[in-house]
C-alpha positions, 0 to 999 in steps of 0.5 A: 543391499544393492538398492538403486540410489537414483530412486530417492532423487527421482522421487524428490524431483517428481515431488518438486515438479508437482509442488511447483505446479500446485503453487502456480495454480494457487498464484493464478487464483490469487491473481483475480483477488489482487486485481480486484483490490487494485481496481478499488474493489477490496476491503481496504477501500471500505476501511478508508471510506470511514477513516478520519484524516488522522487515521489515514495519516497514521496508516499511510503517512507517518513512516515518511512524515514522522509521528509529530509531523516533523518530516523525515524522508518526506518534508515536515507537514507543520505549517504546510497550510501556510505554504500551499493552498488546500487545493494544492494539498489535495492534489498532492495527497491524491497524485503524489509529488516527488518520491511520494507515491500516488493513491495514498489518500482516496479522491473522496477523502482528499478535501477532508485530508487537505483541510486537516493538513492545512490546519496543522501548526 
């Protein structure tokens, strides 16, 4: 019954080091895929290309501007067409403003989104 109590600890340490290297290599493989998505080569851009302004709003904007366009973290969007021109709206939805991050609406959908937002009453 005189077993060495260090052996289980050494085995756990070796297993942990091997697991750490395996997870690191997996992360390196995923890095290329994430870089492609950030460059615009991901599947999400294909979904957004076919999306209507209402669908883009539901996906990207509703959390800050509310489900009835009433505002919340972001300003209310009802009557935004009375305050801003469509060009200004398109610029904001692409480049962001204040706390709003850029890139929520693709450049090719900006004019369509601006027209839709300007028509909200």
